[in-house]
C-alpha positions in Angstrom: 102.2 115.5 119.2 104.5 112.8 117.7 104.7 110.7 120.9 101.0 111.1 121.5 100.1 109.8 118.0 102.6 106.9 118.2 101.5 105.9 121.8 97.8 105.8 120.9 98.4 103.8 117.7 100.3 101.2 119.8 97.7 101.2 122.5 95.1 100.5 119.8 97.0 97.3 119.0 99.2 98.3 116.1 103.0 98.0 116.4 105.4 100.0 114.2 106.1 98.1 110.9 106.9 98.5 107.3 103.3 98.5 106.0 99.8 99.6 106.7 99.0 101.5 109.9 102.3 100.3 111.4 104.2 102.2 108.8 102.4 105.4 109.8 103.5 104.9 113.4 107.1 104.2 112.3 107.3 107.3 110.0 106.0 109.6 112.7 108.3 108.2 115.3 111.4 108.2 113.1 110.8 111.8 112.0 110.8 112.9 115.7 113.9 110.8 116.4 115.7 112.3 113.5 115.0 115.9 114.6 116.2 115.0 118.1 119.4 113.5 116.7 120.2 116.3 114.2 119.1 119.4 116.1 119.1 118.5 119.8 122.2 116.3 119.7 120.3 113.3 121.2 122.3 110.1 120.4 120.4 107.8 122.7 116.6 106.9 122.9 114.7 109.8 124.4 111.1 109.7 123.1 110.1 106.7 125.2 110.8 108.7 128.4 107.8 110.9 127.6 105.3 107.9 127.8 104.7 108.0 131.6 103.9 111.7 131.4 101.7 111.2 128.4 99.8 108.2 130.0 99.2 110.2 133.2 97.9 113.2 131.1 95.4 111.0 129.2 94.5 108.7 132.1 90.9 109.7 132.1 90.2 110.3 128.4 92.3 107.5 127.0 92.9 104.9 129.7 94.3 102.4 127.2 97.6 104.3 127.1 97.9 104.2 130.9 97.0 100.5 131.2 99.7 99.6 128.7 102.2 102.3 129.6 105.2 100.0 130.3 104.6 98.0 127.1 104.3 101.1 124.9 107.4 102.6 126.4 109.4 99.4 125.6 108.0 99.3 122.1 109.1 102.9 121.4 112.5 102.4 123.1 113.3 99.4 120.9 112.1 101.2 117.8 114.4 104.2 118.7 117.4 101.9 119.3 116.9 100.3 116.0 116.5 103.6 114.1 119.5 105.2 115.7 121.6 102.5 114.0 119.9 103.1 110.7 120.1 106.9 111.1 123.8 107.0 111.9 124.6 104.8 108.9 122.4 106.7 106.5 123.5 110.2 107.6 127.1 109.0 107.3 126.5 108.0 103.7 124.7 111.2 102.9 127.5 113.3 104.6 130.1 111.5 102.3 128.1 112.6 99.3 127.6 116.2 100.6 131.4 116.5 101.1 132.1 115.2 97.6 129.5 117.3 95.9 129.1 120.7 97.5 125.8 121.3 95.7 123.3 119.7 93.3 121.1 116.6 93.2 121.4 113.3 95.1 121.2 110.6 92.4 118.4 108.1 92.5 120.9 105.2 92.8 122.2 106.6 96.0 118.8 107.3 97.4 117.8 103.8 96.5 120.9 102.3 98.1 120.1 104.2 101.3 116.6 102.8 101.2 117.4 99.3 100.2 120.7 98.6 102.0 120.4 100.8 105.1 116.6 101.0 105.5 116.7 104.8 105.2 113.2 106.0 104.2 113.1 108.1 101.0 111.0 110.9 102.6 113.8 111.3 105.2 116.4 111.5 102.5 114.3 114.2 100.8 114.0 116.1 104.1 117.7 116.1 104.9 118.5 117.0 101.3 116.2 120.0 101.4 117.8 121.2 104.6 121.2 121.1 102.9 120.0 122.8 99.7 120.0 119.6 97.6 117.3 117.9 95.6 116.7 114.1 95.1 116.4 112.4 91.8 113.0 110.8 92.6 112.5 109.6 89.1 115.8 107.7 89.3 114.9 106.4 92.7 111.5 105.1 91.4 113.2 103.6 88.4 115.6 101.6 90.6 112.7 100.6 92.9 110.7 99.4 89.9 113.6 97.4 88.6 113.9 95.6 91.9 110.2 94.9 91.9 110.4 93.6 88.3 113.3 91.3 89.3 111.2 90.0 92.2 108.2 89.5 89.9 110.2 87.6 87.3 111.5 85.2 90.0 107.9 84.5 91.1 106.2 84.7 87.7 103.7 81.9 86.9 102.2 81.4 83.5 98.6 80.4 84.2 96.6 78.9 81.4 92.9 79.6 80.9 90.4 77.5 82.9 89.0 74.6 81.0 85.4 74.3 82.1 83.9 70.8 82.5 80.8 71.6 84.6 79.2 75.0 83.8 77.6 77.0 86.6 78.6 74.4 89.2 78.5 75.2 92.9 82.0 74.8 94.1 81.8 74.1 97.9 84.3 73.3 100.7 83.1 70.3 102.8 86.4 69.6 104.5 85.3 70.7 108.0 83.0 67.6 108.1 84.6 65.2 105.6 88.1 64.1 104.6 86.9 62.1 101.6 84.0 62.4 99.2 82.7 61.5 95.7 82.6 64.6 93.5 83.5 66.0 90.1 86.2 68.2 88.7 84.4 71.4 87.5 87.4 73.0 85.8 91.2 72.6 85.3 94.2 74.6 83.9 97.9 74.1 83.4 100.5 76.2 85.2 104.1 76.9 83.9 106.6 77.9 86.6 110.4 77.8 86.4 110.3 75.4 83.5 107.9 72.9 85.2 104.3 72.2 84.3 101.7 71.5 87.0 98.0 71.2 86.8 95.3 72.9 88.9 91.8 71.6 89.5 88.7 72.8 91.3 86.2 70.2 92.7 82.4 70.6 92.9 82.6 69.4 96.6 86.1 69.7 98.0 87.3 68.2 101.3 90.8 69.8 100.7 91.4 72.8 103.0 93.2 75.6 101.1 96.1 77.4 102.7 94.9 80.4 104.7 95.0 81.9 108.2 98.5 80.5 108.7 97.5 76.9 108.0 99.1 75.1 105.1 96.9 73.5 102.4 95.8 69.9 102.4 97.5 67.1 100.4 96.0 63.8 99.3 94.8 62.1 96.2 92.1 61.8 93.6 90.9 58.4 92.5 89.3 58.2 89.1 86.7 55.8 87.8 89.2 54.3 85.3 91.4 53.2 88.3 93.9 56.0 87.9 95.2 57.8 91.0 96.6 61.4 91.0 98.5 62.8 94.0 97.5 66.2 95.2 100.5 68.1 96.5 98.9 71.3 97.7 95.7 73.3 98.0 95.6 77.1 97.6 92.9 79.7 97.8 92.2 82.1 95.0 89.1 84.3 94.9 87.5 82.0 97.6 88.1 78.9 95.4 89.9 75.9 96.8 92.5 75.0 94.0 94.2 71.6 94.0 97.7 71.3 92.5 99.2 68.1 91.0 102.3 67.5 88.9 100.7 64.7 86.8 98.0 65.3 84.2 95.1 62.8 84.5 94.3 60.7 81.4 90.8 62.2 81.6 89.3 65.0 83.8 85.7 63.8 83.1 83.5 61.6 85.3 83.3 61.1 89.1 86.3 61.1 91.3 86.9 60.2 94.9 88.7 63.0 96.7 90.7 61.8 99.7 92.6 64.1 102.0 95.7 62.6 103.7 94.1 61.9 107.0 97.3 61.4 109.0 98.7 64.6 107.7 95.4 66.5 108.4 95.4 65.1 111.9 98.9 66.4 112.6 98.0 69.8 111.2 94.8 69.9 113.3 96.8 69.1 116.5 99.2 71.9 115.8 96.4 74.4 114.9 94.5 73.6 118.1 97.7 73.9 120.1 98.2 77.3 118.6 94.9 78.5 120.1 95.8 77.0 123.5 99.3 78.6 123.3 97.8 82.1 122.5 95.6 82.0 125.7 98.5 80.6 127.8 100.8 83.5 126.7 98.2 86.1 127.6 97.8 84.4 131.0 101.5 84.3 131.7 102.7 87.5 130.0 99.7 89.8 130.1 96.8 91.0 128.0 99.0 93.0 125.7 99.9 89.7 123.9 98.3 89.7 120.5 98.8 87.4 117.6 101.0 88.9 114.8 101.3 85.9 112.6 101.3 82.1 112.6 102.3 79.1 110.5 100.7 75.7 111.1 102.1 72.7 109.3 102.0 68.9 109.8 105.5 69.1 111.3 105.3 72.0 113.7 103.6 75.3 114.6 105.0 78.9 114.7 103.3 81.7 116.6 104.3 85.4 116.4 103.1 87.7 119.2 103.5 91.2 120.5 105.8 91.2 123.6 109.0 92.9 124.6 111.9 91.1 126.2 113.0 87.6 126.0 110.8 85.1 127.8 112.5 83.6 130.8 113.0 79.9 131.2 110.3 79.9 134.0 107.8 81.7 131.7 108.4 79.3 128.9 108.0 76.4 131.4 104.8 77.9 132.8 103.3 78.4 129.3 104.1 74.7 128.4 102.5 73.6 131.7 99.3 75.5 131.1 98.9 74.2 127.5 99.6 70.6 128.5 97.2 70.9 131.4 94.4 72.0 128.9 95.4 69.0 126.7 95.0 66.6 129.6 91.6 68.2 130.5 90.2 66.8 127.3 88.2 69.9 126.4 85.7 69.3 123.6 85.7 71.7 120.6 82.7 74.0 120.3 82.4 75.4 116.9 80.0 78.2 115.7 79.8 78.6 111.9 78.2 81.5 110.1 77.8 83.5 113.3 77.1 87.2 112.9 80.4 89.0 113.8 78.8 91.3 116.3 77.3 88.3 118.2 80.8 86.6 118.2 82.4 89.7 119.6 79.7 89.9 122.4 80.7 86.3 123.2 84.2 87.6 123.8 85.8 86.0 120.7 89.2 87.5 120.0 89.6 89.2 116.7 93.1 89.7 115.2 94.2 93.3 114.5 94.5 93.9 110.8 92.4 90.8 109.8 89.4 91.4 107.5 86.3 89.7 108.7 83.0 89.3 106.8 79.5 89.8 108.2 79.5 86.2 109.3 82.4 84.4 111.0 83.5 81.0 112.4 84.2 80.9 116.2 86.5 78.2 117.7 86.0 77.5 121.4 88.1 75.4 123.7 86.4 76.3 127.0 84.6 79.6 126.7 86.6 80.9 129.7 90.0 80.0 128.2 90.2 80.0 124.4 87.6 81.7 122.2 88.7 83.0 118.8 87.5 84.1 115.4 89.3 81.7 113.1 89.2 79.2 110.3 91.3 76.1 109.8 91.0 72.5 111.0 91.0 71.5 114.6 90.9 68.4 116.8 87.4 67.6 118.3 89.0 67.2 121.7 92.2 68.7 123.2 93.3 65.3 124.4 94.1 64.4 120.8 96.9 67.0 120.7 98.5 64.6 123.2 101.7 66.6 124.1 103.0 70.1 123.5 106.6 71.1 123.5 108.2 74.6 122.8 111.4 74.2 120.8 112.4 77.8 120.5 111.6 81.4 121.5 113.1 84.5 120.0 112.8 88.0 118.5 111.8 88.5 114.9 111.4 92.3 114.9 110.9 95.2 117.2 108.2 94.2 119.8 107.4 90.9 118.1 108.5 87.5 119.5 108.3 84.1 117.9 107.6 80.7 119.5 108.1 77.5 117.6 106.7 74.3 119.0 105.8 70.6 118.2 102.9 68.4 119.3 101.7 64.8 119.3 104.0 62.1 117.7 106.8 64.6 116.9 106.8 65.9 120.5 107.0 62.4 121.9 109.8 61.5 119.4 111.7 64.6 120.5 111.2 63.7 124.2 112.3 60.1 123.6 115.5 61.2 121.8 116.3 63.5 124.7 115.7 60.8 127.2 117.9 58.4 125.2 120.7 61.0 125.2 120.2 61.5 128.9 120.4 57.7 129.6 123.6 57.5 127.5 125.3 60.4 129.4 124.2 58.8 132.7 125.7 55.4 131.6 129.0 57.0 130.6 129.2 58.7 134.0 128.3 55.4 135.8 124.8 56.5 136.7 125.5 59.1 139.4 122.8 60.1 141.9 123.1 63.8 140.8 123.9 63.9 137.1 124.1 67.7 136.9 126.5 67.8 139.9 128.7 65.2 138.2 128.8 67.1 134.9 129.7 70.3 136.8 132.5 68.4 138.5 133.8 67.2 135.2 133.8 70.7 133.7 135.7 72.0 136.7 138.3 69.2 136.3 138.5 70.1 132.6 139.2 73.7 133.4 141.9 72.8 135.8 143.5 70.4 133.3 143.3 73.1 130.6 145.2 75.5 132.9 147.9 72.8 133.5 148.2 72.2 129.7 148.5 75.9 129.0 151.2 76.2 131.7 153.1 73.2 130.2 152.8 74.6 126.7 154.2 78.0 127.9 157.2 76.2 129.5 157.7 74.2 126.3 157.8 77.3 124.2 160.1 79.0 126.6 162.5 76.1 126.6 162.5 76.0 122.8 163.2 79.7 122.7 166.2 79.4 125.0 167.5 76.4 123.1 167.3 78.3 119.7 169.0 81.3 121.2 172.0 79.2 122.0 172.1 77.7 118.5 172.0 81.0 116.6 175.1 81.7 114.4 176.6 85.0 113.5 177.7 85.5 109.9 178.9 89.0 108.8 177.1 90.7 111.7 173.8 88.9 110.8 172.3 86.2 112.9 171.2 83.0 111.1 169.1 80.3 112.6 167.7 77.2 110.8 166.2 74.5 113.0 163.6 71.8 113.3 161.5 71.4 116.4 158.2 70.1 117.9 155.7 72.7 119.2 152.3 72.5 121.0 150.5 74.6 118.3 151.3 76.6 115.1 151.0 80.0 116.8 154.0 79.0 119.0 156.3 79.2 116.0 155.2 82.8 115.3 155.6 83.7 119.0 159.2 82.3 119.1 160.1 84.2 115.9 159.0 87.5 117.4 160.9 86.7 120.7 164.1 86.0 118.7 163.6 89.2 116.6 163.4 91.2 119.9 166.6 89.6 121.2 168.8 89.8 118.0 169.3 93.1 116.1 169.6 91.4 112.7 167.9 88.0 112.2 167.3 85.5 109.5 165.3 82.6 110.9 163.8 79.5 109.3 161.9 77.1 111.7 160.5 73.8 110.5 158.1 72.4 113.0 155.4 69.8 113.8 152.4 70.9 115.8 149.4 68.7 116.6 150.9 66.1 114.1 150.8 68.7 111.3 154.0 70.0 109.7 154.7 73.8 109.2 157.4 76.3 108.5 158.0 79.8 109.9 160.3 82.2 108.2 161.5 85.6 109.5 
């Protein structure tokens, strides 16, 4: 029952996590793992081995499990491996307490430490405690948890002033998909106190500034007032569907018309990275399989970050293939097709990909770069043609949690800058090696020579230490049945002095030794 529930949740698109439906899957799985660990003496992953049998059993009635059987098994296995570490640490901590207190109640502070430090769920602590005849101070646990939350809130607290209305009942619209500058009015403003600093927030009647959402950062730019004053806009955030502009400078007057101008170059870079994210998503599904689903993203003017469901490190060939596909789509110069306010059911019939866990309204925006390649429900700003992305380069790929990988990449000017820097470094290395025909072969040869020289140096150092030891033995003086040795010498490294002292100690029954030495041009002293 446990493995069936977890497998079907994963097949439906939800990975185990710390919140939402993912937390349900994680709790079910961990409870089963814990019983196997405590009562069946399983100390290695075992539940994942049931997946093939399960997928075969439900092949007809729930084919999704069978089609994703390998992926589901890998997800569960990684989750088991992770929890076995947590389990052993948590149970060890609990066992210490049980041994020190034969009966009674587990304090809330210990339950919270297990939860906060070791990732040990409170319900599991309760379960184990009951089996041992203990209770858990849940009130104390909750108090410690609340204190932590209050500390977090205090760190993030903002003192928001009341809105000062300038235009009552104004329609506050976002026009940034079509315009990057417009003449408009400030409808309301307020001051914001945060960490000792005062900022000012404004809402425009018609705003070209895109507010941070869907993984894309908010626009920056400026407001030009009729009196000639210019105010820099640092960020745009969304609150209750409002596009809120933030500035650190209070305008002389909030009244009158203003020209709102988005930083076009910055917007262009953001659009390049956002469109590249869509191209990347489709390329990953093409290379790795249809199990790939977006699990998060961050799009800025500097780079893009894309989190996706997949198990196992991507190979160098897979990364290269994904890059090749994305750059091919960039060179094809595919025009953006955009459908705004499309009924969501109609969008799904088109084949638009919806993100698991995202909340969509009755009407959605669909972004299409070739209906047979990339078609997604999404907001954000994009380039009108993929050729404007210019160049796409993956900078890193790695794991961020169980079953979730992360790719970071750059595009456009920054990708070319990175490429040029690498080419410059390549040219410098080639020059230093006198431009060999095969650069890699030449470097391999150098490394081989370095390894051989290192062995010769180590052999020379050993001989040097041996000679120093023999010389010191001959200089040792016996005084009242004790051996005294005070000498100055040169050594290849500081550890050699310690090594010589131990050798002398093994040779002489009673030794007092003081060695002053110079190793790698640094003085030192060894006393035994």
